[in-house]
C-alpha positions in Angstrom: 16.0 25.3 -39.2 15.9 23.2 -36.5 13.2 20.6 -36.0 10.2 20.5 -33.6 10.3 17.8 -31.1 7.0 15.7 -31.3 5.9 12.8 -29.2 1.7 11.8 -28.4 -0.3 10.9 -25.6 -2.8 8.6 -26.9 -1.9 6.2 -29.9 -5.3 4.4 -30.7 -7.1 4.9 -33.9 -6.7 9.1 -33.5 -3.3 9.3 -32.0 -1.7 6.6 -35.2 -2.9 9.8 -37.4 -1.3 12.4 -35.1 1.4 9.7 -35.2 1.8 9.9 -39.7 1.0 13.5 -39.5 3.9 14.4 -37.8 6.4 11.3 -39.8 5.1 12.7 -42.6 6.2 16.5 -41.8 9.8 17.0 -43.1 10.5 19.6 -40.3 9.4 17.4 -37.3 11.4 15.2 -35.1 8.7 12.1 -33.9 10.7 10.8 -31.1 7.9 9.9 -28.3 5.0 8.6 -27.8 3.1 7.7 -24.1 0.0 5.1 -23.6 -1.1 3.0 -20.7 -1.6 0.1 -23.3 1.8 -1.5 -23.8 1.0 -4.1 -27.0 -0.4 -0.1 -28.5 3.4 0.9 -27.9 5.3 -1.6 -29.1 3.0 -1.5 -32.4 4.3 2.3 -32.1 8.1 1.8 -31.4 7.6 -0.9 -34.4 6.3 1.4 -36.9 8.2 4.7 -36.1 11.0 4.1 -33.8 9.7 6.9 -30.7 10.7 6.0 -27.3 7.8 4.7 -25.9 6.6 5.6 -22.4 3.6 3.8 -19.9 3.2 7.5 -17.9 2.9 10.6 -20.4 4.4 12.7 -17.4 7.8 10.7 -18.1 8.0 11.3 -21.3 6.8 15.2 -21.2 9.6 15.6 -18.3 12.4 13.2 -20.1 11.7 13.6 -24.5 12.5 16.7 -24.2 10.1 18.2 -26.7 8.6 21.4 -28.4 5.4 19.6 -28.7 2.9 17.1 -27.8 -0.6 15.7 -29.0 -3.0 14.8 -26.3 -5.4 12.4 -28.0 -7.2 10.6 -25.1 -10.3 10.3 -24.7 -12.3 13.5 -24.6 -13.4 13.5 -20.9 -9.6 12.7 -20.1 -7.8 15.8 -21.8 -7.5 18.6 -18.5 -4.6 16.9 -16.8 -2.3 15.7 -20.1 -2.5 19.2 -21.7 -1.9 21.4 -18.4 0.8 19.0 -17.7 2.5 20.6 -20.6 1.5 23.4 -21.1 3.1 23.3 -17.4 6.3 22.3 -18.6 6.5 24.4 -21.6 5.2 22.3 -24.4 3.3 23.3 -27.0 0.4 21.4 -27.1 -2.5 19.7 -30.3 -5.6 18.8 -28.9 -8.3 16.5 -30.4 -11.5 18.1 -30.4 -13.5 19.1 -28.1 -10.6 20.5 -25.9 -13.0 19.4 -22.8 -16.6 18.4 -21.9 -16.4 21.2 -18.6 -16.1 24.5 -19.6 -14.4 25.2 -16.1 -11.5 22.7 -17.4 -11.5 24.2 -21.3 -11.1 28.1 -19.7 -8.1 27.3 -17.4 -6.3 25.5 -20.6 -7.1 28.1 -22.4 -5.9 31.2 -19.4 -2.6 28.6 -18.9 -1.7 28.7 -22.4 -1.8 32.3 -22.7 -0.2 32.7 -19.4 2.6 31.1 -20.7 3.3 32.1 -24.7 2.0 29.1 -25.5 0.7 27.3 -28.7 -3.1 25.2 -27.3 -4.6 24.0 -31.1 -7.5 21.9 -31.1 -8.2 19.7 -34.1 -11.1 20.9 -35.6 -9.8 18.7 -38.6 -13.1 19.4 -40.7 -12.1 23.2 -41.8 -9.7 21.1 -44.2 -12.2 19.2 -45.3 -12.5 20.0 -49.1 -16.2 20.3 -49.4 -16.8 22.8 -45.9 -13.4 24.3 -47.2 -15.2 25.5 -50.1 -18.8 26.7 -48.6 -15.9 28.8 -46.3 -15.0 29.9 -49.4 -18.4 30.8 -51.0 -19.7 32.6 -47.9 -16.7 34.4 -47.0 -16.7 35.6 -51.0 -20.2 37.3 -50.4 -21.8 35.9 -53.6 -24.0 33.6 -51.7 -25.0 36.8 -49.9 -25.5 36.3 -45.6 -26.1 32.6 -44.1 -29.3 32.8 -42.9 -29.9 29.1 -41.8 -27.3 25.6 -42.0 -28.3 22.0 -41.1 -25.4 19.8 -40.3 -26.1 16.1 -39.7 -22.8 13.8 -38.6 -23.7 10.2 -37.0 -22.1 6.8 -36.5 -23.3 3.4 -36.5 -24.2 1.6 -33.5 -20.5 -0.2 -34.3 -18.7 2.8 -32.4 -20.7 2.6 -29.4 -20.8 -0.7 -28.7 -17.4 -2.5 -30.6 -15.2 0.8 -31.5 -14.7 2.7 -27.8 -14.1 1.1 -25.1 -15.8 4.6 -22.8 -18.6 5.0 -25.2 -20.4 5.6 -21.6 -18.3 8.1 -19.9 -19.0 10.5 -23.1 -21.8 10.5 -25.8 -22.8 12.1 -29.2 -22.4 16.1 -28.2 -18.7 15.7 -27.4 -18.1 13.1 -29.8 -19.4 14.5 -33.0 -21.6 17.6 -32.7 -18.5 19.4 -31.2 -17.4 19.0 -35.1 -20.9 20.3 -36.4 -21.2 23.0 -33.6 -17.2 24.5 -34.7 -18.5 24.5 -38.5 -21.4 26.2 -37.9 -19.6 28.5 -35.9 -16.8 28.9 -38.2 -18.8 29.3 -41.7 -21.3 31.8 -40.1 -18.5 33.5 -38.7 -20.9 34.0 -35.9 -20.7 33.4 -31.7 -24.3 31.4 -30.8 -25.6 32.3 -28.1 -28.8 30.3 -27.0 -29.9 27.0 -27.9 -32.5 24.5 -27.4 -32.4 20.3 -27.8 -33.7 17.6 -27.5 -32.7 13.6 -27.0 -33.1 10.4 -25.9 -31.4 7.5 -23.7 -33.3 3.9 -25.1 -31.5 2.0 -27.8 -28.2 2.2 -26.1 -28.7 2.6 -22.5 -31.1 -1.4 -23.3 -27.6 -2.4 -25.0 -25.4 -1.9 -22.2 -23.9 1.5 -22.9 -25.9 4.6 -20.9 -25.5 7.4 -23.0 -28.0 9.5 -25.9 -29.2 7.1 -29.1 -29.2 11.0 -30.7 -29.0 14.6 -29.8 -30.6 17.4 -32.2 -29.9 20.9 -31.2 -31.0 24.4 -32.7 -28.9 26.8 -32.1 -29.4 30.7 -32.5 -26.1 33.0 -33.4 -26.0 36.6 -32.3 -26.6 37.8 -35.9 -29.8 36.0 -35.9 -28.6 33.1 -37.9 -29.9 29.6 -36.5 -28.0 26.2 -37.1 -29.7 22.8 -37.0 -27.4 20.2 -35.6 -28.3 16.7 -35.5 -25.7 13.8 -33.9 -26.8 10.2 -33.7 -25.1 6.6 -32.5 -27.7 4.5 -33.5 -27.4 3.9 -37.5 -27.4 0.1 -38.9 -23.8 -0.9 -38.4 -24.8 -2.7 -42.5 -25.0 0.7 -43.9 -21.7 1.0 -46.3 -19.5 3.9 -44.3 -19.6 3.9 -40.4 -20.0 8.3 -40.8 -22.9 10.0 -42.1 -21.9 13.5 -42.9 -23.9 16.0 -44.6 -25.1 20.4 -44.3 -27.0 22.1 -46.1 -26.3 26.0 -45.5 -28.6 28.5 -46.7 -28.0 32.0 -47.7 -29.5 35.0 -48.8 -28.8 34.6 -52.2 -28.1 30.6 -52.5 -27.4 27.6 -51.0 -24.5 25.0 -50.1 -25.3 21.5 -50.2 -22.7 19.1 -49.4 -23.2 14.9 -49.1 -20.2 13.4 -47.3 -21.5 9.8 -46.9 -20.0 8.6 -49.6 -16.7 10.1 -50.8 -16.6 9.1 -54.8 -16.0 5.6 -54.3 -17.9 2.8 -53.7 -17.1 -1.1 -52.9 -18.6 -4.4 -53.0 -16.7 -7.0 -51.8 -17.9 -9.4 -48.5 -19.6 -6.5 -47.8 -20.9 -3.1 -49.6 -18.6 -0.2 -48.4 -18.4 3.4 -48.9 -14.2 4.1 -48.2 -13.2 6.8 -46.3 -10.3 8.5 -47.7 -10.3 12.2 -47.8 -9.4 12.2 -43.4 -6.6 10.6 -43.3 -5.3 7.9 -45.8 -1.6 6.1 -47.1 -1.9 7.1 -50.9 0.7 5.3 -53.1 2.5 5.3 -49.5 2.3 9.0 -48.6 0.0 9.8 -46.2 -2.8 12.5 -46.9 -6.1 14.0 -46.2 -7.3 16.5 -44.2 -6.3 15.4 -41.1 -2.5 16.1 -41.9 -3.3 19.1 -43.2 -5.1 20.8 -40.0 -1.7 18.9 -38.5 0.6 20.0 -40.3 -0.9 23.9 -40.7 -0.5 23.6 -36.5 3.4 22.3 -37.0 3.7 25.4 -39.3 2.4 28.2 -37.6 4.3 27.0 -34.7 7.5 26.8 -36.9 6.7 30.5 -38.3 5.5 32.4 -34.9 2.4 32.8 -35.9 -1.2 32.1 -34.4 -3.1 29.7 -36.1 -6.2 29.4 -37.5 -8.0 27.9 -34.9 -7.7 30.1 -31.5 -8.2 28.5 -28.0 -11.0 31.0 -27.3 -13.1 29.5 -30.5 -12.4 26.1 -29.0 -13.7 27.4 -24.9 -16.6 28.9 -27.3 -17.1 25.6 -28.4 -17.2 23.6 -25.6 -19.5 26.0 -23.9 -22.1 25.1 -26.7 -21.8 21.6 -26.1 -22.3 21.9 -22.7 -25.3 24.5 -23.3 -26.9 21.9 -25.7 -26.8 18.9 -22.5 -27.9 21.3 -20.2 -31.0 22.1 -22.8 -30.6 17.7 -23.3 -31.4 17.1 -19.5 -33.8 20.3 -18.6 -35.8 20.5 -21.5 -35.1 24.1 -21.5 -33.0 26.6 -23.6 -29.9 27.6 -22.3 -28.2 30.8 -23.0 -24.4 30.5 -24.4 -22.1 32.8 -22.0 
């Protein structure tokens, strides 16, 4: 079987996960990478042996790709995604699909009209606790899902130090996109209305003009509800950069998920909870749910099948996120159309 020729646009923290995932797939030939940061490209070239480009358009025009990952900041997905699709290249894009519903609609329309894959990397659908939760709900043993609470928050390290572009996004697009997708996926239902509250105080005073936290109540078409909570002001002294928890209440049972720690605690210069389940090198082998998600998309493309995450689901996710932001800004409930 011919190998898929793949490239990556954006080789930062998350982009490196895509590089590792492609490199670890036996039927992928990782051939190219693009980024506006020459130093990151040189590192990718040295580690993966790829051709490197400062201009993603040049990469797409010259590298003869079958598949490209778009791992740019969340507000900068539209141009590279649509350029790739118009060039006949299948796309994996990091969550969310876009921060503008109109852009998201155009990307989905373009992919469908060209018969190309547009796969949004909602990797937490392969995160074991949430995958088990989905299986428990689907089996019917817990009855109908009625209510859920999802918390996904980061320490202030993320907006202050990790992201140079934190003021151009917010916790809704950066974090809540995950929990919004998980709630809709586990409930197997569409969101119809949202009410949200938010605050801009701590981060804005620190020079980063974005939300400290956002809390949203989402109503689904069959009457279920989900509370989604995300913040960027957890203390940097916490043992993990990410705090991830969930409760799912069903008519015949309850699921509790605590993903803050992942079964290991390490005390050295500081006390920490290493996060290995997403993407990690174990015994010289790249493993984790990010790898599983990307490999699933590759395998689906090779088999000519539709991946688990449909582009229309990603579009609904963007519409929900947009409604959350509008509700937080207006103080009113917002319908999701």
